[in-house]
Each structure stands twice: as C-alpha cells, then as structure tokens.
C-alpha positions in Angstrom: 7.8 66.5 -6.4 7.9 70.2 -7.2 4.2 70.6 -7.1 4.0 68.6 -3.9 6.7 70.7 -2.3 4.9 73.9 -3.4 1.6 72.7 -1.9 3.3 71.8 1.3 5.0 75.2 1.5 1.7 77.0 0.9 0.2 74.8 3.6 3.0 75.7 6.0 2.4 79.4 5.4 -1.3 78.9 5.9 -0.8 77.1 9.2 1.7 79.7 10.5 -0.7 82.5 9.5 -3.6 80.8 11.4 -1.3 80.2 14.5 -0.3 83.9 14.4 -3.9 85.0 14.2 -5.0 82.8 17.1 -2.0 83.6 19.3 -2.2 87.3 18.6 -5.9 87.4 19.4 -5.4 85.4 22.7 -2.5 87.6 23.9 -4.1 90.9 23.0 -7.6 90.3 24.5 -6.2 89.2 27.8 -6.8 91.5 30.8 -3.2 92.4 31.0 -2.3 95.6 29.1 1.0 95.7 27.2 1.0 99.5 27.3 0.7 99.4 31.1 3.6 96.9 31.3 5.7 99.2 29.1 4.8 102.3 31.0 5.6 101.0 34.5 3.9 101.3 37.9 4.0 105.1 38.3 2.3 105.9 35.1 -0.2 108.7 34.6 -3.4 108.2 32.5 -2.1 110.7 29.9 1.2 108.9 29.6 -0.6 105.5 29.3 -2.8 106.7 26.5 0.2 108.1 24.7 2.0 104.8 24.9 -1.2 102.9 23.8 -1.3 105.2 20.7 2.5 104.7 20.2 2.1 100.9 20.3 -1.0 101.0 18.0 -3.2 99.5 20.7 -5.8 102.2 20.1 -6.6 100.7 16.7 -9.2 97.9 16.1 -7.9 94.4 16.7 -8.0 93.5 13.0 -5.8 96.6 12.1 -3.4 95.7 14.9 -3.0 92.1 13.5 -2.6 93.5 9.9 0.2 95.8 11.1 1.8 92.9 12.9 1.5 90.4 10.1 2.7 92.8 7.4 5.6 93.9 9.6 6.9 90.3 9.5 7.5 90.6 5.8 8.2 94.3 5.3 9.1 95.7 8.7 7.2 98.4 10.4 7.5 101.8 12.2 5.8 102.1 15.5 4.8 105.6 16.7 5.4 108.9 15.0 7.8 111.9 15.4 10.9 111.8 17.5 9.7 108.8 19.5 9.1 106.6 16.4 10.7 103.1 16.5 11.6 101.3 13.3 11.5 97.6 13.4 13.4 96.0 10.5 12.3 92.9 8.6 11.3 90.5 9.9 9.5 92.4 12.6 7.9 90.3 15.4 7.3 93.3 17.6 9.3 95.4 20.0 10.1 94.5 23.6 9.9 97.6 25.8 11.1 95.6 28.8 14.4 94.9 27.0 14.4 98.0 24.7 15.1 95.8 21.7 13.2 94.2 18.9 11.8 90.8 19.5 13.6 89.3 16.4 17.0 90.6 17.7 16.4 89.1 21.1 15.4 85.7 19.5 18.4 85.6 17.2 20.7 86.5 20.1 19.4 83.5 22.1 18.9 81.0 19.2 22.5 79.8 19.0 22.3 78.6 22.7 19.0 76.8 22.2 20.1 75.3 18.9 23.4 74.0 20.4 21.5 72.5 23.3 18.8 70.9 21.1 21.1 69.5 18.4 23.6 68.1 20.8 21.0 66.4 22.9 19.3 65.1 19.8 22.4 63.3 18.6 22.8 61.7 22.1 19.2 60.6 22.4 19.0 59.2 18.9 22.2 57.2 19.4 21.2 55.9 22.8 17.5 55.4 22.1 17.8 53.7 18.8 20.6 51.4 19.9 18.6 50.3 23.0 15.4 49.9 21.1 16.9 47.8 18.3 18.9 45.7 20.7 15.7 45.0 22.7 13.6 44.2 19.6 16.2 41.7 18.3 16.3 40.0 21.7 12.6 40.1 22.3 11.4 38.5 25.6 14.9 37.9 26.8 16.7 39.3 29.9 18.3 41.9 27.8 15.0 43.1 26.4 13.4 43.3 29.8 16.4 45.0 31.4 16.6 47.7 28.6 12.8 48.4 28.8 12.8 48.6 32.6 15.7 51.0 32.4 13.8 53.0 29.7 10.7 53.2 31.9 12.8 54.3 34.9 14.6 57.0 32.9 11.3 58.3 31.3 9.8 58.6 34.9 12.6 61.0 36.1 11.7 64.7 35.7 14.3 66.6 33.7 14.8 69.0 36.7 15.6 66.0 39.0 18.1 64.6 36.5 19.7 68.0 36.0 20.1 68.6 39.7 21.6 65.1 40.3 24.1 65.7 37.4 25.2 69.0 38.8 25.6 67.6 42.3 27.3 64.4 41.3 29.6 65.5 38.5 30.3 69.1 39.4 30.1 69.5 43.2 31.2 66.0 44.3 33.4 64.7 41.6 34.5 68.0 40.0 34.8 66.4 36.6 33.1 69.2 34.6 32.7 72.9 35.0 29.4 74.5 35.8 27.9 75.3 32.4 28.7 78.7 31.0 27.8 79.0 27.4 30.7 79.5 25.0 30.1 79.8 21.2 31.2 77.0 19.0 33.3 79.2 16.8 35.3 80.8 19.6 36.2 77.6 21.5 34.8 74.2 20.3 36.2 72.3 23.3 34.7 74.7 25.9 31.5 74.7 24.0 31.1 71.0 24.2 32.3 70.6 27.8 29.9 73.3 29.1 26.9 71.8 27.3 27.6 68.1 28.1 25.6 68.0 31.3 22.5 69.8 29.7 22.8 67.4 26.7 22.8 64.4 29.1 19.9 65.7 31.1 17.7 66.0 28.0 19.0 62.9 26.3 18.2 60.6 29.3 14.5 61.6 29.1 14.1 61.5 25.3 16.3 58.4 24.8 14.0 56.4 27.0 10.9 57.4 24.9 12.8 56.7 21.7 13.9 53.3 22.9 10.4 52.2 23.6 9.1 53.5 20.3 11.9 52.1 18.2 11.5 48.7 19.9 7.8 48.4 19.1 8.4 49.6 15.5 11.3 47.3 15.0 9.4 44.3 16.3 6.5 45.1 13.9 8.7 45.6 10.9 10.8 42.4 11.5 7.6 40.4 11.3 6.7 41.7 7.8 6.7 39.3 4.8 9.4 41.1 2.9 11.8 40.6 5.9 11.2 36.9 5.8 11.8 37.0 2.0 15.1 38.8 2.6 16.1 36.2 5.1 15.1 33.4 2.7 17.4 34.8 0.1 20.3 34.3 2.4 21.1 38.0 3.0 23.4 38.7 5.9 21.7 39.4 9.2 23.2 42.9 9.3 21.8 43.7 5.9 18.4 42.4 6.8 18.3 44.4 10.1 19.8 47.7 9.0 18.9 48.0 5.3 15.5 46.5 5.4 14.3 46.5 9.0 15.7 49.6 10.5 15.0 51.9 7.5 11.3 50.9 7.5 11.0 51.1 11.3 12.4 54.7 11.3 9.2 56.2 9.8 7.4 56.8 13.1 10.7 57.7 14.7 11.2 60.5 12.2 7.7 61.9 13.0 8.5 61.9 16.7 11.9 63.4 16.1 10.6 66.3 14.0 8.2 67.3 16.7 10.7 67.0 19.5 13.6 68.8 17.8 11.3 71.6 16.5 10.0 72.2 20.0 13.4 72.2 21.6 14.9 74.6 19.1 12.5 77.2 20.5 14.0 76.6 24.0 14.0 74.1 26.8 12.7 76.3 29.6 13.5 74.0 32.6 16.9 72.8 31.4 18.1 76.3 30.4 16.9 77.8 33.7 18.6 75.1 35.9 21.9 75.3 34.0 21.8 79.1 33.6 22.0 79.0 29.8 20.9 82.2 28.1 18.6 80.5 25.5 15.2 81.2 24.1 13.5 79.1 26.9 15.0 81.3 29.6 14.0 84.4 27.6 10.4 83.0 27.4 10.3 82.3 31.2 11.5 85.9 31.9 8.8 87.3 29.5 6.1 85.3 31.3 7.3 86.7 34.6 7.2 90.3 33.5 4.2 90.0 31.2 6.3 91.0 28.1 3.6 90.0 25.5 5.6 90.8 22.3 8.3 88.4 23.4 5.8 85.7 24.4 4.1 86.1 21.1 7.4 86.0 19.2 8.7 82.8 21.0 5.3 81.1 20.4 5.4 81.9 16.6 9.1 80.8 16.4 8.3 77.5 18.1 5.4 76.9 15.8 7.5 77.7 12.7 10.2 75.3 13.9 7.7 72.5 14.4 5.9 73.0 11.1 9.1 73.2 9.1 10.5 70.2 10.9 7.4 68.2 10.0 7.7 69.3 6.4 11.4 68.1 6.3 10.3 64.8 7.9 7.6 64.3 5.2 10.3 64.8 2.5 12.7 62.4 4.3 10.1 59.6 4.4 10.7 58.7 0.8 14.5 58.5 1.5 14.2 56.3 4.6 11.3 54.0 3.5 11.3 53.0 -0.2 7.7 51.9 0.2 6.5 55.5 0.4 7.7 56.1 -3.2 5.3 53.4 -4.5 
C-alpha cells in the first residue's frame, strides 16, 4: 500500500506539472499581453517595456515557466530595486489588477467555494442516492418511472434558471430566507447555513438528478450479481443484502463521479456564485476573465486541476474500503 501510494503521489505531481506547463504556455502565447493589462490604457512604450522586464516577460518562455514552477515551491521575487515584489511560498504569480498575490486571493475566496461545494455535495448525495436506490429496488414500477422522470426533468433545468426561481419564489414572494450574504462558519453557524441554503439547493437539484440515474443503473446491475443471490439464499435480512452487499458495490462508479464533481466545484461554481453574489473562486475567475488577469486565470486553473487530481487519488484509495472485491 505504501509503494502504491508513493507511485500515485508521484503520478499526481507529474500530472500537475504537465497541466501547469500546458496552461502556462497557452496563456502566455496568447495575443493578449499581461504587461499591457497591468500597465493600463494610457501607457507609454518605455513604461510598457519596464513592466515587461519587471514581470519577467522579456525572458524566453522556458525561463518564465521555470521561474513560475520553482516559485510554487520556494517563492520568488519579481523585479529589482525599490519596485521589487516578493511572492511568498507557494507563489502562483501576482495579480496587478488586484495588487495582491494570486495565492492570497485564492485562499481568501476558498472558504466560500468550499462551503458551497461541500454543503451542496451532502444534499445531492442524500437525494440522488436515495432516489436511485428506491427506483432500482422498485424497477419498472410507477415509483421507478416517477423518480426517473423527475430526475430527467431536474437535470434538464439550467442551474441559472433554478437559482433565479429559488430567489424569486423563496425570497421575493415568500420571504422565507434572506438574500445570500456569506457569513463564515466560525462566526455564526446558523447564518452561514441559512445564507447558503438556496445556493446548495440550486446545485443539489442538478447533481442529484444525475446521481439518481447513475445510482439506479449501478444498483440494478449489482443486485443481479450471483453473490447477491447467494446472500439472499442464506436468509440474510433484506436491509443487509441491499446496504451491506448491494449498495457498497454499486458505490464504485458513484465515487468516481463524486470525486470529479466535488473537485471541480471546490475551485468555484461560476454561475451559482455570480447569481447569488457569493465572493468565491468562481466569481474571482469570472472577474479575471473579464479583465484579462492572466495570473489569476492560471492560478484558478491550476487549483482546479489540483483539486480534481487529488480527489481522484482519494477516490482510488476509498475503492478498497467501499468495495471489498477491489482488495482481491
């Protein structure tokens, strides 16, 4: 297990390095000039060249990437003299639009995106798995068809439509909830949950529908396996057969899907955060796209890749816990 984990960690580092190289190359060979964006509209040619030298853009591309990659592990100093900027470890660059390091910007927004992603994940897992297992155990009945029709309808609704309808119905018309304004969990847990409830529901409706369909098909396939028939023949209680033997094995594809979805959402849900006005990573990313803030775009891209790759590593390790057949 130790050697397996070591190989996977090295693989993760290799994947992240490759993603960093490709992403860095794409962003820094685009026609847009980060130095021009940092300098502003009324910028002289001399000032532009000084900023390019300050940002290291006058160096060959390989040297720029080396400085960027090494700065992630050791930090880096950009520029010289009185205008030098020191970016502490881990340095993902410096946003001249926000006058702050990219890492500091991401860490400031991460609690919002993490709260949104984790809360929505709990909801969609509970709803999606419950609906999928119930439909699988009542295959080809009215319950099965009703749940699957509902899942298809929910999956067809764009998240911005669901968000707007929730705001209109539960805030403007019914007045049951406040308009979301993020409050940290440590300062006021009740306010934290009440302000994030609508964004959680908006995301959970979409994802729960997909998880319901996936868990239904996995559960139907698993319940037809020979070892399930053997467990039933032994006289085991129905709940034991369904939960201990059936659901644990059917969870394998669900875990893969969950790792991808959760990893992606931890790096921000652009539409949901924008509609509800949540200051998360997704909203930061949208703002960076609007202003052409390439260091922030690159930092968010790498953070999203890191979350997804690490989530998949965690899922691989959980396979042996959820499905005993993997250990064979």
